[in-house]
C-alpha positions, 0 to 999 in steps of 0.5 A, a space after each residue: 485550496 487555491 481559487 481561480 480568482 487568485 490565479 487570475 489576479 496574479 496572487 499566486 506568483 512564484 508558487 511552487 504548488 497550486 490546487 484548483 478544484 472549482 469545476 474547471 472545464 478548460 485548462 486555465 492558461 494563466 497557469 503558464 505564468 508560473 512556469 518558472 516556479 511551479 513544481 506541483 499542479 493539482 487539478 483533481 475534482 474538475 470537469 477537464 477532458 484535455 490538457 494543452 499541447 504546450 504543457 511542457 512549457 511548465 518546465 519545472 513541473 514534477 507532480 501532476 494530479 488530474 484525478 476525478 475529471 473526465 479524461 478518456 485518453 491520457 494526454 500525449 502532452 504529458 509525455 513531453 514534460 521531461 521533469 515529471 516524477 509523479 502523474 495521477 489520473 485516478 477515477 476518470 474514464 480513461 480507455 486509451 493510453 498513447 505510447 507518447 503519453 508516458 515520459 521516461 522520467 516517471 517514478 510514480 504513475 496512478 491510473 486507478 479506477 479507469 477503463 484501460 484495456 491495454 498499456 503501451 510498450 513505452 511503459 517499459 522505458 520508464 526505468 525510474 518507475 518505483 510505484 505503479 497503481 493500475 487497480 480497477 481497470 480492464 487489463 488482461 496483460 501487462 507489456 512484456 517491456 515492463 520486465 525492464 523496470 528493475 526499480 519497481 517496488 509497488 504494483 497494484 493490479 487488483 480488480 482487473 481481468 488477469 487470468 494469469 500473472 506474468 512470470 517476469 514479475 518474479 524477476 524484478 529485484 525490488 518488487 515488494 508490495 504486490 496487490 492482485 485480488 479481484 482478478 479472475 484467477 483470484 476470485 475463485 480462491 477468494 470464494 473458496 476461502 470465504 466458504 472454508 473459513 466463514 466467521 459468525 454473523 452479527 446483526 446490525 441492531 446488536 451494535 451501537 457505534 461510538 467515535 470514529 477511530 479512522 478512515 481509509 480508502 476502503 472504509 471507516 472504522 468506528 469504536 462500537 459496543 456489541 450487545 450491552 457491554 462488549 467493546 469492539 471495532 467496526 469497519 464499514 466498507 465504502 463499496 467503491 474500488 480503491 487504490 488496492 482493489 475491491 472492498 469485498 476482496 478485503 473483506 474476504 481476506 480479513 475472513 480468510 486470515 483467521 485468528 492470530 495473536 499478532 494480527 488484527 482480524 475479523 471476528 464476525 460479519 455484519 448483517 442487516 445494515 439499513 443501507 446494505 453496507 457491508 461490514 466487519 466486527 474486529 477486535 478493539 486494539 488497546 489505545 496504548 498501541 500506536 501506529 509505527 510510522 506514517 505512509 509514504 510521502 510524495 518525496 519518499 514514494 515507496 518508503 514510510 515516513 517515521 517521526 523524527 524522534 522514533 527510537 527504541 531499544 534493540 529488544 523492542 525492535 526484535 519483538 516487533 519484528 518477531 511478532 510481524 514475522 509470526 503474523 506473516 508466517 500464519 498468513 502464508 500458511 493459509 495461502 494468503 499474501 498481505 500485499 501491503 506489509 508496511 510500518 503504517 499498517 502496524 500498531 506497536 507497544 514498547 512492552 507488547 510488541 507489534 500488531 499487523 492489520 489492513 488487508 486491503 491489498 491482500 490476495 489468495 495464492 490458491 490458484 497458483 501451484 505450490 512453486 509459484 505460491 512459494 516464489 510470490 511469498 519470497 517476493 513479500 520477504 523484501 517488504 519485511 526486509 525494508 521493515 527490518 532495516 527501518 527498525 534497526 536504523 532507529 535502535 538506540 543500541 546495537 543489534 546482533 550481527 545475525 539480524 543485519 544478515 537476515 535483513 540483507 538476505 531479505 533485501 537481496 535481488 534474487 527472489 528465490 534466494 530469500 528466506 521464508 518467514 518461518 526461517 526468519 522467525 527462527 533467526 529472530 527468536 535466536 537473536 532475541 535470546 542472545 540479545 537478552 543473555 548479553 543484556 543480562 550479562 552486561 547488567 550483572 558485570 556492571 554491578 559492584 560486588 
């Protein structure tokens, strides 16, 4: 984190990125002295309510973060910054988004947790848009012009006021990660799922928390002991709206998911937390399982970031793909979309395959008719195609041609023509059998008589 004193003393000269969180109430004009170098400006966590009209003087600016401030209107001066790729104004009090505030160059826009009721038609002019995060607002509709966003891959509209979903969503050829929970059309389905698929309850006093295993936007996960010796994981929800939506929607999804060998799901709900915190008891995954990849970076936008040395055999890749396809088939059969089918939500082990977790973006399809539900399931097949592509790219040996064909079918732009997870699973099982037979034959032929 940089300081205002450093900026004013000229010690940040030539900086490509600066991060200032120091109670600012006005934009520091000294920033303009960095106009020839500055590419990323992070002013999150201040008390700003406006930006200067001449912001475009920062002619190299590509990334602007102003989350956790006091903006009520998205500044129009942003729209004159012709190089902007990423803009983030999460957790302000924004209720107005002027048409002129959206530069056509945008690739990633974050307006999560504000008070926005309407978006301008100019959003459809941002044809480079790949990632649009709008959860936690007051939207009832999206501009019809957004049908032109043919490159849009991730859309978060959870925790808004949608009574229906726009039909044109299914015409977007690259849309892969869609979160819609916590809207009026979905809440009844959430309630019905919770009632129909309830899980046991665990008293808080029966749990002894151990080390923290991880923390996400919606909550904190601890290792814990249930009773005298049973080892479990405990997720305690934070309660505030996240980039994916409401934590209570995630809890409903965890419960509705039921049990499956390759899903990390809830075992019971927690009652009696002294601070009223909601939580779930989850199965404790063997620490030999590790995360398949890291989440997307600012540069990769919608695609996960793998370790440089991430490699595996084709048989391992097919095992992971089969396990995830099986988990997804299970979810779809229960009227649920995962919404965040990514490698960073998958744990894997070379001999024991993959496990899918994180239901923060999951939503129910119970309010949709059967044709709509099946169509949105096919939308999620593109996310699986991306995963399959990433797995195949890192194989140390050749995969069966049928797997590459499956990957292409999942990624094709015609949503309706993509396979179901049941079909994908069948194809992967056949590919695994043929791959195993080939490996055995090759091994036998290489042994001298």
